[in-house]
Every structure is written in C-alpha cells, then in structure tokens.
N, C-alpha and C positions, 0 to 999 in steps of 0.2 A: 306593651311594656310590663316586663316579669314582675310580679309583687315582691315587694321588700319581706327578708324575714323579720320575724317580730323580735324585738329588743328583750333580752334577758329581764326579767323583775329584779331589782333590788331588795336584799333583806334578806333574812333567813328564810330558807324553803319550808313549806308548810311539812310537819310531823305527818307519818301514815296514821291512817284510821285507828283510835284506840290507845295510840300512845300521848296523845295531849291529855295534858291535867284538865279537871273539870273547869272549876271556878275559881276564882280569885277572891279572898276574903282580906280585905283591909283590916289593920289591928295598930292600936298605937300601944307604946310600951314605953316604960321609962328607960332612960341611959342606963341606969343600974341593969334593968332586968336584961336589956339588949348585952350588956358585957355578961352577965352570966350565963345567958343562953348559948352567947359565941363561944365562952370557955366549954360549957359541957360539949357543944357541938364539936369543937376543936379535938376535946379528949377523946370522944368515939370516931374521932378523923371524918366527919361529915359536916357539910353546909349548914347554915343556920335551916334554911328551908326544909332539909332532908330529916336534920334532927326535931324539928317541930312537927312536921308530918309523922315520923315514927313515934312521938313521944304522945299525940292525940290518939293515933291508932291504938298504943298499947293501953290507955287509960279508957278508950270505949270498949274495950276486950273485956275489962272488969265488969 
C-alpha cells in the first residue's frame, strides 16, 4: 500500500532564519497612552508596534 502524503500544516508558515523578531515583551498602558501612541503611529504611517520599536531604538541611541 503506498504511503499517504502528509497533510499541509495549518497556520502561518515559519519565517526564514533571522527575519523573526526576538522576544515578546508584555506591557500595560493606560487607555490615554494607547490613544496617544496610536495617533503618533498613524501620523508616521506606521502601526503601533513599528512606532514603539522605532521610538525605543532612537531613545537607546542617545
């Protein structure tokens, strides 16, 4: 009897090595902070995660 082909895995495919982000950091923000970050990110045409990463990176370069 021939072997059955394996079914495709469900979900998002894995990213190539080096493209995945490192660690997940949980953070609680007030509703007001979320609104302000959202507005700042929208003004720079970024999503909130991109804006937070770029802002933290710029602050760490000082």
